[in-house]
N, C-alpha and C positions, 0 to 999 in steps of 0.2 A: 402362632407363629413358630418359627423354627428353633431348634434348641440354642439357647442363650440370646436370641434376639438380635438386635442391632448391635449390641455391645459384644456379643460373640463373633459376630461378622467383622466387625472392626479389630478385634484382637486377632482373628486369623488373618486379616489383611497386614497388620503389623509385623506378623511372624514371617509374613512372605518376603523374600528378597530378590534381587535381581540374579541373573545367573551368574556365574563366577568369571566368565570371561567379558562382562559387560560392566562398565564402570560409569557411574552417574556424574553428569557433568553439573557441577553447583554453580556455574557462570553461565549456564545456557540462556538465561533470561537476558543478558545484558544487550547481545546484538539485536535481537528482535525489538527490544525495548528502545534503544537508540534509533534504529531504523524506523519505528513507528512515529516518534516523535519528529524526526526529520522528514518523513514522507508526508505527514499531516501539515507540517509548517510549509513545505515546498508545494503541496498541492493547493493549500489556502492562497498561497502567493501568486500560483498560476491562474487560479480562478479570478482573483483580484485583477490580474493585469489584463486577461483576457477580456473580462467585463468592462474595464475602463477603457480598453482600446476601441470600444464602441462609439466613443466620443471623438475619436481622431478626425471624423469627417463631418463635423457638425456645420462647417462653412462651404461644404462641397454642393456641386449641382446636384440636382435631383436625380439624374441618370448614374452618376458616380455614387451618390450616396446609397441610391437602392441596391447596386451591386455590392457595395462594402458592407451594408447592413446584412445582406444574405449570407455573405462569406463569413463575418463575425459570428451570426446565429449558428452555421454550420460548425465553425471552429468550436464554439462553446459546447454545442451537443457532443462533438467527438471528444472533448476534453471530460465532459461529464462521464460519458459511457465509458472512456478509457481509464478512469479511474478504477475500475472494476480489475484491472491487470495488477496495479501495485496492491490493491486490497487482498487479492488472491495470493499474491506473493507473501504478505504479510501474515494471512492465515497460515500458509504453508510453513513459514519460519517459526511461527510460534506453536504450530502442531506437530512438529517433528518430536520424537522421543528424546528425552534429556539425557543422551549417553554420548560419551566422548567420539564415538564412531560416527555420530551425526554433525559433528561441530562444523566441519568443513561445508556441508550441505546447508546447514543453517546460516552460516556467514554468508554464503554465496546468495541465498535467497534475501536475507536481510540486506545486503548491498544493492541488490538488483531492484528492490522496490522504490527507493529514491531516485535511481537513475532512471526507470521507467517513467517516472513523473517529469524528469528533465526531458527525456525523449518525446512526451506526449506534448509538453509545452512548446518545444522547438517545432514539431509536427503543426500544432495548431497556429503559431505565428505563420508558418509556411502556407496554411490554408487560407489565411486572409489575404484578400486583394486589397493592398494599401493603396491609398489615391496618390 
């Protein structure tokens, strides 16, 4: 093993510091955390509403019910695949370096994630052919 082993490596890492012009943002985790919680809750709500909307046409004729069921199935699939967008935004918000110069970017990414869920939900409701 190299000189000092793992403990020597850790000691060298502790001695390293950020460049002089870079300030570490101690509160960088707040925006992504709040956004993650709100995005998960909004995504769950969207899945539940789109899932339960399939029962809206239980008493419809077979022709209307067939078209309605197909549109709800398509909307549900769009919603599931569309969740990759907010997930990517959250990964980007968490993955930015915790420096003050990235605070604006992190805040915008954190804000866009739950808003993307809302846009997805509205798009899915527009896809459904209501009876």
